[in-house]
C-alpha positions as CSV (number, residue, x, y, z in Angstrom):
1,M,-19.5,2.3,-38.7
2,P,-15.8,2.4,-39.7
3,V,-13.7,5.4,-39.1
4,R,-13.0,7.2,-42.4
5,F,-11.4,10.6,-42.7
6,S,-11.4,12.9,-45.6
7,R,-8.2,14.8,-45.7
8,A,-4.8,14.6,-47.3
9,R,-2.6,11.8,-45.8
10,G,0.5,14.0,-46.3
11,A,-0.8,16.7,-44.1
12,A,-1.6,14.2,-41.4
13,R,1.9,12.7,-41.5
14,C,3.4,16.3,-41.3
15,A,1.2,17.0,-38.2
16,V,2.2,13.8,-36.5
17,A,5.9,14.4,-37.3
18,A,5.6,17.9,-35.8
19,L,4.1,16.3,-32.6
20,V,7.0,13.8,-32.4
21,L,9.5,16.6,-32.8
22,A,7.7,18.6,-30.1
23,A,8.3,15.7,-27.7
24,P,10.9,16.8,-25.1
25,A,14.4,15.5,-25.7
26,D,15.6,16.4,-22.3
27,G,15.1,13.8,-19.6
28,A,15.9,11.1,-22.1
29,D,16.9,8.7,-19.3
30,E,13.5,9.0,-17.7
31,R,10.8,6.7,-18.9
32,P,7.6,8.5,-19.6
33,D,4.3,7.2,-18.2
34,F,1.8,6.5,-21.0
35,S,-1.0,5.6,-18.6
36,G,-4.4,7.0,-19.3
37,K,-7.4,6.9,-21.6
38,W,-6.8,8.4,-25.1
39,T,-9.1,9.3,-27.9
40,L,-8.1,9.5,-31.6
41,A,-7.5,13.0,-33.0
42,P,-8.7,12.3,-36.6
43,K,-7.6,15.6,-38.1
44,I,-4.0,14.9,-37.5
45,S,-4.0,11.1,-37.8
46,D,-3.7,9.0,-40.9
47,D,-6.8,7.7,-42.7
48,I,-6.8,4.2,-41.1
49,Q,-9.3,2.5,-43.5
50,T,-7.7,3.8,-46.7
51,L,-4.2,2.7,-45.6
52,I,-5.5,-0.7,-44.6
53,E,-7.2,-1.1,-48.0
54,E,-4.0,0.0,-49.8
55,A,-1.8,-2.4,-47.8
56,T,-4.1,-5.4,-48.2
57,G,-4.9,-4.9,-51.9
58,P,-8.2,-5.2,-53.8
59,S,-11.4,-6.3,-52.1
60,Q,-11.9,-9.1,-54.7
61,V,-9.8,-12.2,-55.1
62,K,-7.2,-11.6,-57.8
63,G,-7.4,-14.0,-60.7
64,A,-10.7,-15.4,-59.7
65,G,-12.9,-16.9,-62.3
66,G,-12.8,-19.8,-64.7
67,L,-13.5,-23.4,-64.0
68,G,-10.9,-25.9,-62.9
69,L,-10.5,-29.1,-60.9
70,L,-7.1,-28.2,-59.5
71,P,-6.5,-25.2,-57.2
72,R,-5.0,-22.2,-58.9
73,A,-1.4,-21.5,-58.0
74,G,-1.2,-18.8,-55.3
75,A,-4.8,-19.4,-54.2
76,E,-3.7,-20.1,-50.6
77,R,-1.8,-16.8,-50.3
78,E,-4.8,-15.0,-51.9
79,A,-7.2,-16.5,-49.4
80,E,-4.8,-15.5,-46.5
81,R,-4.7,-11.9,-48.0
82,M,-8.5,-11.7,-48.0
83,E,-8.8,-13.1,-44.5
84,L,-6.2,-10.5,-43.2
85,R,-8.0,-7.7,-45.1
86,R,-11.3,-8.6,-43.5
87,F,-9.6,-8.9,-40.1
88,L,-7.9,-5.5,-40.3
89,L,-10.9,-3.7,-41.7
90,D,-13.1,-5.2,-38.9
91,R,-10.7,-3.6,-36.4
92,V,-10.7,-0.1,-37.7
93,T,-13.0,1.2,-35.0
94,L,-10.8,-0.2,-32.3
95,F,-8.3,2.6,-33.1
96,E,-10.8,5.3,-32.0
97,S,-9.8,4.9,-28.4
98,L,-6.8,3.6,-26.5
99,E,-6.3,2.8,-22.8
100,I,-2.8,2.2,-21.3
101,E,-1.8,1.0,-17.9
102,Q,1.9,1.1,-17.2
103,S,3.9,-0.2,-14.2
104,P,7.7,-0.4,-13.8
105,A,7.5,-4.0,-15.0
106,D,5.1,-3.8,-18.0
107,I,2.7,-1.9,-20.2
108,K,-0.8,-3.0,-21.0
109,I,-2.3,-1.5,-24.2
110,V,-6.1,-1.8,-24.7
111,H,-7.8,-1.0,-28.0
112,G,-11.6,-1.1,-27.6
113,A,-13.0,-3.8,-25.3
114,E,-11.5,-6.8,-27.1
115,D,-7.8,-6.1,-27.9
116,V,-5.6,-6.3,-24.9
117,R,-1.8,-6.6,-25.3
118,I,0.7,-6.8,-22.4
119,F,4.4,-6.2,-22.9
120,Y,7.2,-6.6,-20.4
121,F,10.1,-4.2,-20.1
122,D,13.7,-5.5,-20.2
123,R,12.8,-9.0,-21.2
124,E,11.7,-10.9,-24.2
125,H,8.5,-12.9,-24.0
126,V,6.0,-14.8,-26.2
127,R,2.3,-14.1,-26.5
128,N,-0.6,-15.3,-28.7
129,D,-2.4,-13.0,-31.0
130,R,-6.1,-13.0,-31.5
131,Q,-5.9,-15.7,-34.1
132,G,-3.8,-18.0,-31.7
133,R,-0.5,-17.5,-33.4
134,K,2.6,-17.1,-31.3
135,L,4.5,-13.8,-31.4
136,R,7.9,-13.2,-29.9
137,C,7.8,-9.7,-28.2
138,R,10.5,-7.2,-27.2
139,T,10.4,-3.7,-25.9
140,R,13.2,-1.1,-25.8
141,W,13.5,2.5,-25.0
142,D,14.8,4.9,-27.6
143,G,15.2,8.0,-25.4
144,P,11.6,8.9,-24.4
145,R,10.1,6.7,-27.2
146,L,9.0,3.2,-26.4
147,V,9.5,0.7,-29.3
148,I,7.6,-2.6,-29.2
149,E,8.4,-5.3,-31.6
150,E,6.5,-8.5,-32.3
151,E,7.6,-11.2,-34.7
152,G,5.6,-14.2,-35.7
153,E,6.7,-17.6,-36.9
154,D,5.4,-16.7,-40.4
155,R,7.7,-13.7,-40.5
156,T,5.0,-11.3,-39.7
157,R,6.5,-8.3,-37.9
158,I,4.6,-5.6,-36.0
159,V,6.4,-2.5,-34.7
160,D,4.7,0.0,-32.4
161,V,6.3,3.3,-31.4
162,L,4.8,5.3,-28.6
163,V,5.8,9.0,-28.0
164,L,4.3,11.2,-25.3
165,V,3.8,14.9,-26.0
166,P,3.0,16.2,-22.5
167,S,2.9,19.9,-23.6
168,R,-0.2,19.1,-25.7
169,S,-1.6,16.2,-23.6
170,Q,-1.1,14.0,-26.7
171,L,0.2,10.6,-27.5
172,V,1.6,9.7,-30.9
173,H,1.3,6.0,-31.9
174,G,3.3,4.8,-34.9
175,L,2.4,1.3,-36.2
176,R,4.1,-0.7,-38.9
177,V,2.9,-4.2,-39.9
178,E,5.0,-6.3,-42.3
179,S,3.6,-9.6,-43.6
180,R,4.1,-11.8,-46.7
181,T,0.3,-11.6,-47.1
182,L,0.2,-7.8,-47.4
183,E,0.6,-6.1,-50.8
184,K,2.9,-3.6,-49.0
185,P,3.7,-2.9,-45.3
186,L,0.9,-1.2,-43.4
187,E,2.1,2.1,-41.8
188,L,-0.1,4.2,-39.6
189,N,0.7,7.4,-37.8
190,L,-2.0,8.2,-35.2
191,A,-2.3,11.0,-32.7
192,Y,-4.4,10.7,-29.5
193,D,-5.7,13.3,-27.1
194,K,-5.7,12.5,-23.4
195,V,-9.2,12.0,-22.0
196,T,-9.5,14.1,-18.9
197,P,-11.7,12.6,-16.1
């Protein structure tokens, strides 16, 4: 069953922003270790399903109906939008947990059992997404924040920002997805609690 939260999005964004501000600024030259198992803190995270629905547009094909022998203008983009909508909504539950393995050379981010992404520090690389498309990937450190950027050949852009809040044993994960297929960029601010063994 999809994750659905019933609280104001503005309050969640304020809570996540407070966590980010609580992250220590000292030791900015040190790279934090994000390793561990994390579970979503829904009360202070964005409503994932609602934001995906808003970014991907209506659940019905726009302009459907009528009979015609020729394809309607924009039908291909609309089909891509519906495919992306289904793909993202099918992945909502993957955000419930997160596992990270970090070494000096790379970071592996695992959502659920299926979604594994590996990014290398200090070098650009190419990886394939779950649909087989190539993404050019870069990582960079912005003080204690890790910024991961992925760009596809179709101008899709995904930006992940990870911030550790050690005083609260929490991880803040900001995600922005830009695509010509989306109605508007998808932006998520998620907070995770560390799972203690």
